[in-house]
KEVEX-287271 format. One record per residue (C-alpha): residue number from 0; x, y, z. Coordinates in nm, 2 decimals. Layout:
<node NUM,<X,Y,Z>> ...
//
This chain:
<node 0,<2.42,1.53,-2.74>> <node 1,<2.37,1.54,-2.36>> <node 2,<2.07,1.77,-2.39>> <node 3,<1.92,1.53,-2.64>> <node 4,<1.97,1.24,-2.41>> <node 5,<1.81,1.43,-2.12>> <node 6,<1.51,1.51,-2.35>> <node 7,<1.47,1.15,-2.44>> <node 8,<1.49,1.04,-2.08>> <node 9,<1.24,1.30,-1.97>> <node 10,<1.01,1.19,-2.25>> <node 11,<1.03,0.83,-2.15>> <node 12,<0.96,0.92,-1.78>> <node 13,<0.67,1.14,-1.89>> <node 14,<0.52,0.85,-2.09>> <node 15,<0.56,0.61,-1.80>> <node 16,<0.37,0.85,-1.57>> <node 17,<0.10,0.92,-1.83>> <node 18,<0.04,0.55,-1.89>> <node 19,<0.02,0.49,-1.51>> <node 20,<-0.23,0.78,-1.48>> <node 21,<-0.44,0.63,-1.76>> <node 22,<-0.44,0.29,-1.60>> <node 23,<-0.54,0.43,-1.26>> <node 24,<-0.81,0.68,-1.38>> <node 25,<-0.96,0.41,-1.60>> <node 26,<-0.97,0.17,-1.31>> <node 27,<-1.12,0.42,-1.07>> <node 28,<-1.42,0.47,-1.31>> <node 29,<-1.50,0.10,-1.31>> <node 30,<-1.43,0.02,-0.95>> <node 31,<-1.69,0.06,-0.68>> <node 32,<-1.59,0.18,-0.33>> <node 33,<-1.36,-0.07,-0.16>> <node 34,<-1.42,-0.16,0.20>> <node 35,<-1.20,0.10,0.38>> <node 36,<-1.32,0.39,0.15>> <node 37,<-1.66,0.40,0.31>> <node 38,<-1.50,0.53,0.63>> <node 39,<-1.21,0.71,0.48>> <node 40,<-1.41,0.93,0.24>> <node 41,<-1.67,1.04,0.49>> <node 42,<-1.40,1.11,0.75>> <node 43,<-1.19,1.31,0.51>> <node 44,<-1.49,1.52,0.40>> <node 45,<-1.58,1.57,0.77>> <node 46,<-1.22,1.68,0.85>> <node 47,<-1.21,1.95,0.58>> <node 48,<-1.58,2.05,0.58>> <node 49,<-1.67,2.05,0.95>> <node 50,<-1.32,2.04,1.10>> <node 51,<-1.43,1.75,1.32>> <node 52,<-1.24,1.43,1.38>> <node 53,<-1.50,1.20,1.53>> <node 54,<-1.48,0.95,1.25>> <node 55,<-1.19,0.71,1.17>> <node 56,<-0.94,0.81,1.44>> <node 57,<-0.74,0.48,1.38>> <node 58,<-0.58,0.64,1.08>> <node 59,<-0.39,0.98,1.06>> <node 60,<-0.56,1.26,0.86>> <node 61,<-0.34,1.37,0.57>> <node 62,<-0.45,1.14,0.29>> <node 63,<-0.82,1.16,0.40>> <node 64,<-0.80,1.54,0.41>> <node 65,<-0.65,1.55,0.06>> <node 66,<-0.93,1.32,-0.06>> <node 67,<-1.19,1.55,0.10>> <node 68,<-1.07,1.87,-0.06>> <node 69,<-1.23,1.81,-0.41>> <node 70,<-1.55,1.73,-0.24>> <node 71,<-1.57,2.08,-0.10>> <node 72,<-1.65,2.20,-0.45>> <node 73,<-1.96,1.97,-0.48>> <node 74,<-2.29,2.06,-0.33>> <node 75,<-2.31,1.75,-0.10>> <node 76,<-2.57,1.65,0.15>> <node 77,<-2.45,1.53,0.50>> <node 78,<-2.70,1.52,0.78>> <node 79,<-2.54,1.58,1.12>> <node 80,<-2.88,1.53,1.30>> <node 81,<-2.87,1.15,1.25>> <node 82,<-2.76,0.90,1.51>> <node 83,<-2.42,0.84,1.36>> <node 84,<-2.31,1.20,1.44>> <node 85,<-2.34,1.15,1.82>> <node 86,<-2.25,0.78,1.83>> <node 87,<-1.91,0.63,1.90>> <node 88,<-1.71,0.63,1.58>> <node 89,<-2.00,0.53,1.36>> <node 90,<-1.78,0.57,1.05>> <node 91,<-1.94,0.29,0.85>> <node 92,<-2.29,0.40,0.91>> <node 93,<-2.20,0.76,0.84>> <node 94,<-2.01,0.67,0.52>> <node 95,<-2.29,0.45,0.38>> <node 96,<-2.54,0.73,0.45>> <node 97,<-2.32,1.00,0.30>> <node 98,<-2.24,0.81,-0.02>> <node 99,<-2.57,0.62,-0.09>> <node 100,<-2.86,0.75,0.11>> <node 101,<-2.84,1.13,0.12>> <node 102,<-2.92,1.21,-0.25>> <node 103,<-2.55,1.24,-0.34>> <node 104,<-2.39,1.10,-0.66>> <node 105,<-2.18,0.83,-0.50>> <node 106,<-1.97,0.76,-0.81>> <node 107,<-1.89,1.12,-0.85>> <node 108,<-1.78,1.15,-0.49>> <node 109,<-1.57,0.83,-0.51>> <node 110,<-1.40,0.94,-0.83>> <node 111,<-1.30,1.29,-0.70>> <node 112,<-1.20,1.15,-0.36>> <node 113,<-0.95,0.93,-0.54>> <node 114,<-0.80,1.22,-0.74>> <node 115,<-0.53,1.32,-0.49>> <node 116,<-0.43,0.96,-0.39>> <node 117,<-0.37,0.90,-0.77>> <node 118,<-0.16,1.23,-0.79>> <node 119,<0.05,1.12,-0.50>> <node 120,<0.11,0.78,-0.66>> <node 121,<0.22,0.95,-0.98>> <node 122,<0.45,1.18,-0.79>> <node 123,<0.60,0.87,-0.62>> <node 124,<0.70,0.75,-0.97>> <node 125,<0.87,1.08,-1.04>> <node 126,<1.04,1.09,-0.70>> <node 127,<1.18,0.73,-0.75>> <node 128,<1.33,0.85,-1.07>> <node 129,<1.46,1.17,-0.91>> <node 130,<1.63,0.98,-0.63>> <node 131,<1.75,0.69,-0.85>> <node 132,<1.93,0.91,-1.09>> <node 133,<2.15,1.04,-0.81>> <node 134,<2.24,0.68,-0.72>> <node 135,<2.26,0.50,-1.05>> <node 136,<2.24,0.76,-1.33>> <node 137,<1.96,0.89,-1.55>> <node 138,<1.92,0.60,-1.78>> <node 139,<1.91,0.33,-1.52>> <node 140,<1.69,0.54,-1.30>> <node 141,<1.41,0.48,-1.55>> <node 142,<1.40,0.11,-1.46>> <node 143,<1.28,0.14,-1.09>> <node 144,<1.04,0.41,-1.19>> <node 145,<0.90,0.19,-1.47>> <node 146,<0.88,-0.12,-1.24>> <node 147,<0.69,0.09,-0.98>> <node 148,<0.46,0.25,-1.24>> <node 149,<0.37,-0.08,-1.40>> <node 150,<0.33,-0.28,-1.09>> <node 151,<-0.03,-0.41,-1.06>> <node 152,<0.01,-0.39,-0.68>> <node 153,<0.09,-0.01,-0.71>> <node 154,<-0.18,0.06,-0.97>> <node 155,<-0.44,-0.12,-0.76>> <node 156,<-0.38,0.05,-0.43>> <node 157,<-0.26,0.38,-0.58>> <node 158,<-0.61,0.48,-0.69>> <node 159,<-0.79,0.41,-0.37>> <node 160,<-0.85,0.64,-0.07>> <node 161,<-0.63,0.44,0.16>> <node 162,<-0.30,0.51,0.33>> <node 163,<-0.06,0.26,0.18>> <node 164,<0.07,0.43,-0.13>> <node 165,<0.07,0.76,0.05>> <node 166,<0.28,0.61,0.33>> <node 167,<0.52,0.48,0.06>> <node 168,<0.58,0.83,-0.07>> <node 169,<0.60,0.97,0.29>> <node 170,<0.87,0.72,0.38>> <node 171,<1.07,0.78,0.07>> <node 172,<1.07,1.16,0.13>> <node 173,<1.16,1.11,0.50>> <node 174,<1.45,0.88,0.43>> <node 175,<1.58,1.09,0.14>> <node 176,<1.58,1.42,0.32>> <node 177,<1.73,1.26,0.64>> <node 178,<2.02,1.13,0.43>> <node 179,<2.06,1.47,0.27>> <node 180,<2.09,1.62,0.62>> <node 181,<2.35,1.36,0.72>> <node 182,<2.56,1.42,0.41>> <node 183,<2.50,1.80,0.39>> <node 184,<2.41,1.94,0.73>> <node 185,<2.23,2.27,0.70>> <node 186,<1.92,2.45,0.84>> <node 187,<1.74,2.39,0.51>> <node 188,<1.80,2.02,0.50>> <node 189,<1.72,2.00,0.87>> <node 190,<1.38,2.17,0.80>> <node 191,<1.30,1.95,0.50>> <node 192,<1.39,1.63,0.70>> <node 193,<1.16,1.74,0.98>> <node 194,<0.87,1.82,0.74>> <node 195,<0.91,1.50,0.55>> <node 196,<0.92,1.29,0.87>> <node 197,<0.61,1.47,1.00>> <node 198,<0.42,1.41,0.67>> <node 199,<0.50,1.04,0.69>> <node 200,<0.36,1.03,1.05>> <node 201,<0.05,1.21,0.93>> <node 202,<-0.02,0.95,0.67>> <node 203,<0.01,0.61,0.84>> <node 204,<0.09,0.50,1.19>> <node 205,<0.32,0.22,1.08>> <node 206,<0.57,0.49,0.97>> <node 207,<0.66,0.52,1.34>> <node 208,<0.91,0.26,1.24>> <node 209,<1.11,0.54,1.09>> <node 210,<1.21,0.65,1.45>> <node 211,<1.43,0.35,1.54>> <node 212,<1.54,0.32,1.18>> <node 213,<1.66,0.67,1.14>> <node 214,<1.84,0.65,1.48>> <node 215,<2.02,0.33,1.36>> <node 216,<2.12,0.50,1.04>> <node 217,<2.25,0.80,1.22>> <node 218,<2.47,0.58,1.45>> <node 219,<2.61,0.38,1.15>> <node 220,<2.68,0.70,0.96>> <node 221,<2.88,0.83,1.25>> <node 222,<3.07,0.51,1.29>> <node 223,<3.19,0.51,0.93>> <node 224,<3.24,0.89,0.89>> <node 225,<3.46,1.13,1.08>> <node 226,<3.24,1.39,1.23>> <node 227,<3.07,1.52,1.54>> <node 228,<3.03,1.31,1.85>> <node 229,<2.77,1.04,1.82>> <node 230,<2.54,1.20,2.07>> <node 231,<2.50,1.50,1.84>> <node 232,<2.38,1.28,1.56>> <node 233,<2.13,1.12,1.79>> <node 234,<2.02,1.46,1.93>> <node 235,<1.98,1.61,1.58>> <node 236,<1.77,1.30,1.48>> <node 237,<1.54,1.35,1.78>> <node 238,<1.51,1.72,1.70>> <node 239,<1.40,1.62,1.35>> <node 240,<1.13,1.40,1.51>> <node 241,<1.01,1.68,1.73>> <node 242,<1.01,1.92,1.44>> <node 243,<0.80,1.69,1.23>> <node 244,<0.54,1.66,1.50>> <node 245,<0.53,2.03,1.57>> <node 246,<0.53,2.15,1.21>> <node 247,<0.31,1.89,1.04>> <node 248,<0.13,1.64,1.28>> <node 249,<0.01,1.90,1.53>> <node 250,<-0.12,2.16,1.28>> <node 251,<-0.31,1.89,1.08>> <node 252,<-0.47,1.74,1.39>> <node 253,<-0.54,2.09,1.53>> <node 254,<-0.73,2.18,1.21>> <node 255,<-0.92,1.85,1.19>> <node 256,<-1.03,1.87,1.56>> <node 257,<-1.11,2.24,1.56>> <node 258,<-1.48,2.19,1.59>> <node 259,<-1.47,1.85,1.75>> <node 260,<-1.64,1.92,2.09>> <node 261,<-1.39,1.86,2.37>> <node 262,<-1.65,1.69,2.58>> <node 263,<-1.72,1.44,2.30>> <node 264,<-1.35,1.38,2.23>> <node 265,<-1.30,1.30,2.60>> <node 266,<-1.60,1.07,2.61>> <node 267,<-1.50,0.90,2.28>> <node 268,<-1.14,0.85,2.40>> <node 269,<-1.24,0.70,2.73>> <node 270,<-1.49,0.46,2.55>> <node 271,<-1.25,0.35,2.28>> <node 272,<-0.94,0.27,2.50>> <node 273,<-1.12,0.16,2.81>> <node 274,<-0.99,-0.20,2.76>> <node 275,<-0.64,-0.10,2.64>> <node 276,<-0.38,-0.32,2.80>> <node 277,<-0.12,-0.05,2.90>> <node 278,<-0.31,0.15,3.15>> <node 279,<-0.06,0.44,3.19>> <node 280,<-0.07,0.51,2.81>> <node 281,<-0.45,0.50,2.82>> <node 282,<-0.46,0.74,3.11>> <node 283,<-0.21,0.98,2.94>> <node 284,<-0.43,0.99,2.63>> <node 285,<-0.73,1.07,2.84>> <node 286,<-0.54,1.34,3.02>> <node 287,<-0.42,1.50,2.70>> <node 288,<-0.77,1.50,2.55>> <node 289,<-0.88,1.73,2.84>> <node 290,<-0.64,2.00,2.73>> <node 291,<-0.75,2.24,2.46>> <node 292,<-0.39,2.29,2.36>> <node 293,<-0.27,1.93,2.37>> <node 294,<-0.58,1.75,2.25>> <node 295,<-0.46,1.73,1.89>> <node 296,<-0.17,1.51,2.03>> <node 297,<-0.43,1.32,2.23>> <node 298,<-0.62,1.23,1.90>> <node 299,<-0.29,1.12,1.74>> <node 300,<-0.20,0.91,2.04>> <node 301,<-0.55,0.76,2.04>> <node 302,<-0.49,0.64,1.68>> <node 303,<-0.16,0.48,1.78>> <node 304,<-0.32,0.29,2.07>> <node 305,<-0.60,0.17,1.85>> <node 306,<-0.35,0.03,1.60>> <node 307,<-0.15,-0.14,1.87>> <node 308,<-0.47,-0.29,2.01>> <node 309,<-0.58,-0.41,1.67>> <node 310,<-0.23,-0.55,1.57>> <node 311,<-0.21,-0.75,1.90>> <node 312,<-0.55,-0.90,1.83>> <node 313,<-0.49,-0.99,1.47>> <node 314,<-0.76,-1.00,1.20>> <node 315,<-0.96,-1.29,1.06>> <node 316,<-0.80,-1.38,0.72>> <node 317,<-0.81,-1.65,0.46>> <node 318,<-0.47,-1.79,0.35>> <node 319,<-0.38,-2.11,0.18>> <node 320,<-0.71,-2.28,0.25>> <node 321,<-0.72,-2.18,0.62>> <node 322,<-0.92,-1.92,0.81>> <node 323,<-0.74,-1.78,1.12>> <node 324,<-0.69,-1.46,1.32>> <node 325,<-0.34,-1.55,1.45>> <node 326,<-0.15,-1.48,1.12>> <node 327,<0.12,-1.67,0.95>> <node 328,<0.50,-1.59,0.97>> <node 329,<0.53,-1.68,0.60>> <node 330,<0.23,-1.47,0.49>> <node 331,<0.41,-1.16,0.35>> <node 332,<0.69,-1.34,0.17>> <node 333,<0.46,-1.59,0.00>> <node 334,<0.19,-1.33,-0.09>> <node 335,<0.46,-1.10,-0.23>> <node 336,<0.58,-1.39,-0.45>> <node 337,<0.22,-1.44,-0.56>> <node 338,<0.14,-1.08,-0.63>> <node 339,<0.46,-0.95,-0.78>> <node 340,<0.49,-0.99,-1.16>> <node 341,<0.72,-1.26,-1.29>> <node 342,<0.93,-1.01,-1.50>> <node 343,<0.99,-0.80,-1.19>> <node 344,<1.07,-1.11,-0.98>> <node 345,<1.33,-1.22,-1.24>> <node 346,<1.50,-0.88,-1.23>> <node 347,<1.50,-0.88,-0.85>> <node 348,<1.63,-1.24,-0.85>> <node 349,<1.91,-1.15,-1.09>> <node 350,<2.00,-0.84,-0.88>> <node 351,<1.99,-1.04,-0.56>> <node 352,<2.22,-1.32,-0.70>> <node 353,<2.47,-1.06,-0.83>> <node 354,<2.48,-0.88,-0.49>> <node 355,<2.53,-1.21,-0.31>> <node 356,<2.80,-1.31,-0.55>> <node 357,<2.99,-0.99,-0.49>> <node 358,<2.97,-1.05,-0.12>> <node 359,<3.10,-1.40,-0.15>> <node 360,<3.38,-1.28,-0.37>> <node 361,<3.49,-1.04,-0.11>> <node 362,<3.51,-1.32,0.15>> <node 363,<3.77,-1.51,-0.06>> <node 364,<4.05,-1.28,0.06>> <node 365,<3.99,-1.32,0.43>> <node 366,<3.79,-1.16,0.71>> <node 367,<4.01,-0.85,0.74>> <node 368,<3.99,-0.78,0.37>> <node 369,<3.61,-0.83,0.38>> <node 370,<3.58,-0.58,0.66>> <node 371,<3.79,-0.33,0.46>> <node 372,<3.57,-0.38,0.15>> <node 373,<3.25,-0.35,0.36>> <node 374,<3.38,-0.02,0.50>> <node 375,<3.46,0.10,0.15>> <node 376,<3.11,0.00,0.03>> <node 377,<2.95,0.19,0.32>> <node 378,<3.15,0.50,0.24>> <node 379,<3.06,0.49,-0.13>> <node 380,<2.71,0.34,-0.12>> <node 381,<2.57,0.45,0.21>> <node 382,<2.23,0.54,0.07>> <node 383,<2.18,0.20,-0.09>> <node 384,<2.29,0.04,0.24>> <node 385,<2.03,0.26,0.42>> <node 386,<1.75,0.13,0.18>> <node 387,<1.85,-0.23,0.25>> <node 388,<1.83,-0.17,0.63>> <node 389,<1.48,-0.02,0.59>> <node 390,<1.36,-0.31,0.39>> <node 391,<1.49,-0.55,0.65>> <node 392,<1.33,-0.36,0.95>> <node 393,<1.00,-0.32,0.78>> <node 394,<0.98,-0.68,0.66>> <node 395,<1.08,-0.82,1.00>> <node 396,<0.81,-0.60,1.17>> <node 397,<0.54,-0.70,0.91>> <node 398,<0.63,-1.08,0.94>> <node 399,<0.61,-1.06,1.32>> <node 400,<0.27,-0.90,1.32>> <node 401,<-0.04,-1.12,1.32>> <node 402,<-0.23,-0.86,1.11>> <node 403,<-0.22,-1.04,0.77>> <node 404,<-0.47,-0.86,0.55>> <node 405,<-0.28,-0.77,0.24>> <node 406,<0.04,-0.72,0.05>> <node 407,<-0.03,-0.35,0.06>> <node 408,<0.12,-0.34,0.41>> <node 409,<0.47,-0.39,0.26>> <node 410,<0.42,-0.15,-0.03>> <node 411,<0.66,0.11,0.13>> <node 412,<0.95,-0.13,0.07>> <node 413,<0.88,-0.19,-0.30>> <node 414,<1.05,0.12,-0.44>> <node 415,<1.37,0.04,-0.25>> <node 416,<1.36,-0.32,-0.37>> <node 417,<1.34,-0.19,-0.73>> <node 418,<1.61,0.07,-0.68>> <node 419,<1.86,-0.18,-0.53>> <node 420,<1.78,-0.44,-0.81>> <node 421,<1.84,-0.17,-1.08>> <node 422,<2.17,-0.08,-0.91>> <node 423,<2.29,-0.44,-0.91>> <node 424,<2.19,-0.48,-1.28>> <node 425,<2.37,-0.16,-1.37>> <node 426,<2.70,-0.31,-1.22>> <node 427,<2.63,-0.63,-1.41>> <node 428,<2.59,-0.45,-1.74>> <node 429,<2.90,-0.24,-1.67>> <node 430,<3.14,-0.54,-1.65>> <node 431,<3.43,-0.49,-1.89>> <node 432,<3.60,-0.75,-2.11>> <node 433,<3.98,-0.80,-2.10>> <node 434,<4.17,-0.55,-2.31>> <node 435,<4.48,-0.75,-2.39>> <node 436,<4.42,-0.98,-2.69>> <node 437,<4.72,-1.17,-2.81>> <node 438,<4.61,-1.52,-2.89>> <node 439,<4.32,-1.65,-3.08>> <node 440,<4.16,-1.79,-2.76>> <node 441,<4.19,-1.45,-2.59>> <node 442,<4.02,-1.29,-2.88>> <node 443,<3.75,-1.55,-2.88>> <node 444,<3.70,-1.50,-2.50>> <node 445,<3.66,-1.13,-2.55>> <node 446,<3.42,-1.17,-2.84>> <node 447,<3.21,-1.41,-2.63>> <node 448,<3.23,-1.18,-2.33>> <node 449,<3.12,-0.89,-2.55>> <node 450,<2.83,-1.08,-2.69>> <node 451,<2.71,-1.19,-2.35>> <node 452,<2.77,-0.85,-2.18>> <node 453,<2.61,-0.64,-2.45>> <node 454,<2.36,-0.83,-2.66>> <node 455,<2.24,-1.12,-2.44>> <node 456,<2.19,-0.90,-2.13>> <node 457,<2.02,-0.62,-2.33>> <node 458,<1.79,-0.87,-2.50>> <node 459,<1.70,-1.03,-2.16>> <node 460,<1.63,-0.69,-2.01>> <node 461,<1.43,-0.58,-2.31>> <node 462,<1.22,-0.90,-2.31>> <node 463,<1.14,-0.86,-1.94>> <node 464,<1.04,-0.50,-1.99>> <node 465,<0.81,-0.59,-2.28>> <node 466,<0.67,-0.88,-2.08>> <node 467,<0.58,-0.65,-1.79>> <node 468,<0.41,-0.40,-2.02>> <node 469,<0.19,-0.67,-2.17>> <node 470,<0.13,-0.83,-1.83>> <node 471,<0.00,-0.50,-1.68>> <node 472,<-0.21,-0.42,-1.98>> <node 473,<-0.38,-0.76,-1.97>> <node 474,<-0.44,-0.72,-1.60>> <node 475,<-0.62,-0.38,-1.64>> <node 476,<-0.85,-0.28,-1.50>> <node 477,<-0.87,-0.56,-1.24>> <node 478,<-0.53,-0.47,-1.08>> <node 479,<-0.64,-0.56,-0.73>> <node 480,<-0.71,-0.92,-0.81>> <node 481,<-0.39,-0.97,-1.01>> <node 482,<-0.17,-1.27,-0.93>> <node 483,<0.13,-1.38,-1.14>> <node 484,<0.11,-1.69,-1.38>> <node 485,<0.23,-1.93,-1.11>> <node 486,<-0.06,-1.85,-0.88>> <node 487,<-0.38,-1.81,-1.08>> <node 488,<-0.29,-1.51,-1.29>> <node 489,<-0.58,-1.26,-1.34>> <node 490,<-0.87,-1.45,-1.19>> <node 491,<-0.78,-1.74,-0.97>> <node 492,<-0.56,-1.61,-0.70>> <node 493,<-0.85,-1.63,-0.46>> <node 494,<-0.76,-2.00,-0.41>> <node 495,<-0.46,-1.88,-0.21>> <node 496,<-0.55,-1.56,-0.04>> <node 497,<-0.83,-1.30,-0.05>> <node 498,<-0.92,-0.97,0.14>> <node 499,<-0.74,-0.67,-0.01>> <node 500,<-0.52,-0.91,-0.22>> <node 501,<-0.82,-1.00,-0.43>> <node 502,<-1.16,-0.89,-0.32>> <node 503,<-1.21,-0.57,-0.14>> <node 504,<-1.56,-0.50,-0.29>> <node 505,<-1.43,-0.33,-0.61>> <node 506,<-1.67,-0.52,-0.85>> <node 507,<-2.01,-0.41,-0.73>> <node 508,<-2.06,-0.17,-1.03>> <node 509,<-1.97,-0.45,-1.26>> <node 510,<-2.24,-0.66,-1.09>> <node 511,<-2.48,-0.39,-1.18>> <node 512,<-2.36,-0.39,-1.54>> <node 513,<-2.42,-0.77,-1.55>> <node 514,<-2.76,-0.74,-1.40>> <node 515,<-2.86,-0.47,-1.65>> <node 516,<-2.77,-0.70,-1.93>> <node 517,<-2.90,-1.03,-1.81>> <node 518,<-3.19,-0.97,-1.57>> <node 519,<-3.54,-0.90,-1.68>> <node 520,<-3.75,-0.61,-1.53>> <node 521,<-3.91,-0.83,-1.27>> <node 522,<-3.61,-1.06,-1.20>> <node 523,<-3.42,-1.04,-0.87>> <node 524,<-3.08,-1.15,-0.76>> <node 525,<-2.98,-1.25,-0.41>> <node 526,<-2.65,-1.08,-0.31>> <node 527,<-2.40,-1.16,-0.03>> <node 528,<-2.16,-0.87,-0.08>> <node 529,<-1.84,-0.77,0.10>> <node 530,<-1.71,-0.42,0.04>> <node 531,<-1.77,-0.05,0.06>> <node 532,<-2.05,-0.03,-0.19>> <node 533,<-2.42,-0.05,-0.13>> <node 534,<-2.60,-0.31,-0.35>> <node 535,<-2.93,-0.15,-0.31>> <node 536,<-2.79,0.18,-0.45>> <node 537,<-2.67,0.01,-0.77>> <node 538,<-2.92,-0.27,-0.82>> <node 539,<-3.24,-0.11,-0.70>> <node 540,<-3.54,-0.33,-0.67>> <node 541,<-3.35,-0.62,-0.84>> <node 542,<-3.15,-0.66,-0.52>> <node 543,<-3.23,-0.89,-0.23>> <node 544,<-2.99,-0.90,0.06>> <node 545,<-2.87,-1.26,0.13>> <node 546,<-2.65,-1.48,0.35>> <node 547,<-2.60,-1.85,0.38>> <node 548,<-2.83,-1.89,0.68>> <node 549,<-3.13,-1.78,0.48>> <node 550,<-3.11,-2.09,0.27>> <node 551,<-3.14,-2.13,-0.10>> <node 552,<-3.29,-1.82,-0.28>> <node 553,<-3.45,-2.07,-0.52>> <node 554,<-3.70,-2.14,-0.25>> <node 555,<-3.82,-1.78,-0.28>> <node 556,<-3.84,-1.79,-0.66>> <node 557,<-3.50,-1.61,-0.69>> <node 558,<-3.30,-1.78,-0.96>> <node 559,<-2.97,-1.59,-0.93>> <node 560,<-2.72,-1.56,-0.64>> <node 561,<-2.41,-1.34,-0.62>> <node 562,<-2.15,-1.39,-0.35>> <node 563,<-1.82,-1.20,-0.29>> <node 564,<-1.52,-1.42,-0.31>> <node 565,<-1.40,-1.30,0.03>> <node 566,<-1.73,-1.40,0.19>> <node 567,<-1.73,-1.73,0.01>> <node 568,<-1.38,-1.83,0.13>> <node 569,<-1.47,-1.72,0.48>> <node 570,<-1.76,-1.97,0.46>> <node 571,<-1.58,-2.26,0.30>> <node 572,<-1.22,-2.25,0.43>> <node 573,<-1.07,-2.49,0.68>> <node 574,<-1.07,-2.34,1.03>> <node 575,<-0.77,-2.28,1.25>> <node 576,<-0.78,-2.51,1.56>> <node 577,<-0.92,-2.23,1.79>> <node 578,<-1.15,-2.09,1.53>> <node 579,<-1.52,-2.15,1.51>> <node 580,<-1.80,-2.09,1.25>> <node 581,<-2.17,-2.15,1.25>> <node 582,<-2.25,-2.43,1.01>> <node 583,<-2.55,-2.22,0.89>> <node 584,<-2.30,-1.97,0.75>> <node 585,<-2.11,-2.23,0.54>> <node 586,<-2.32,-2.24,0.22>> <node 587,<-2.36,-2.61,0.25>> <node 588,<-2.65,-2.61,0.02>> <node 589,<-2.46,-2.44,-0.26>> <node 590,<-2.36,-2.69,-0.54>> <node 591,<-2.00,-2.65,-0.68>> <node 592,<-1.93,-2.31,-0.53>> <node 593,<-1.60,-2.26,-0.70>> <node 594,<-1.75,-2.29,-1.05>> <node 595,<-2.01,-2.01,-1.09>> <node 596,<-2.21,-1.95,-1.40>> <node 597,<-2.05,-1.61,-1.44>> <node 598,<-1.85,-1.34,-1.26>> <node 599,<-1.89,-0.97,-1.21>> <node 600,<-1.53,-0.86,-1.27>> <node 601,<-1.32,-1.11,-1.09>> <node 602,<-1.43,-1.10,-0.73>> <node 603,<-1.81,-1.16,-0.73>> <node 604,<-1.93,-1.51,-0.82>> <node 605,<-2.27,-1.53,-0.99>> <node 606,<-2.47,-1.86,-0.97>> <node 607,<-2.77,-1.97,-1.17>> <node 608,<-2.99,-2.17,-0.93>> 
//
């Protein structure tokens, strides 16, 4: 019987992963390159083909190198004699030339570059199940794996050559193996913890938050467990950091900079960080870049400094009708509520209420009893507590940052939110009725309790699961622009927020499909496009590059205009007090801009002039 149950569970997990794979591979065929992929794809190809790191130093190499591996088996053209090769981080120029102007098949490159990011996302689903079954059992572990696999946020970013879903997996692996080392100290677990930590650092720089987090977890673990002196826990944690950098980060950067001329690396480093605010760090980076042995660490540090510099400066973004570069403290909480599906939000809300109720119940018996129960909880549920601490640290850091360009930045916390919610729901379902039944009323109470506990809860959970399946299926393949029903649903979330939450340039191929169906041989369409595609590559002689300042295309006998929603909101939004915009860029001549004649996908508005 147990073997049959395991087979059923594995079959369900397999179906979940297969359906997620179908969604992502189908979406990747229809989506054009999103904005960041132009730089990431050419950089990854350059790392593995030429072993040269001159492009895209502001992101670590691992995901880009994986994306570049399938491209080695294609006969691709990449001209290193052009100006972008000797310029200063000319990644956008190089990426556009590589994809669209060198005789390569751009769609084939983009599809295969996305292959390994999709595989990593699918492995994340499996790993969520693997970890969850240790915490809440095999059947309940299917719930967080399902929520992650059917999340439009995950399906959107999981099939792009970016670092966010990769960082999610890296962080999960790092925390899991670190906790394994705490509970079961051994050389094997120490090695795995170091490698997992290093892999996370080689994916995204925001994973540096793992350092203070793991140190905090080590201290708390020692305080509640009898064991070695606290300094040994801290020392072992630091050694895990060192091991990760030596075994993963350094070798990857060493390989990727092998043919990067040291003279150019020095010159690039000096030029990029010449205005960095913390002079000693800038000088240290330049000094490291001059050493043939240490220069891989110099390139890593350069990326960290670039991220710090960009985070401090913020990024122009549209949110709730306003355009600003200073960010909003309520950005991530509100955008998450907009982008998360309602079924998942209901499950998270139920789990949160149940957890809060259990805390309040423990307070009824006094402070000392609450401390005792808290200690008992930490002893028996330390892993779940660790996940909650990570969610808190990561969200606080994200909310404090003025860099508000997408819900994707909090993706690393999503698996843990799902796991903790499933854990709370399991306890709710496990509540037992009274066993003693003497009077009629006691029997009635038990019957009512049994009905509520078994049937009503099961029906509620089943309904939410079915709802989520239908919700995700209806959102396909436009996962990036998905918002829940309260905030515009599949096509109108742009009224609240744009950028990588709605329009990242993914619909250019769909604009081509529209043009092929609706434009005559001699008709043209003016296009103001935001993204990683090249309109001239897809539209050919039908394309005319446009912007607001050029006036109405109708004056040049062009009857059609297409504008990316991200660009449109940037032109129309109310400005923050210290923000400015040229009136010529505001599309003042465009009548009724929010009601186009048609759309390409969801994110490109098409106007009949």
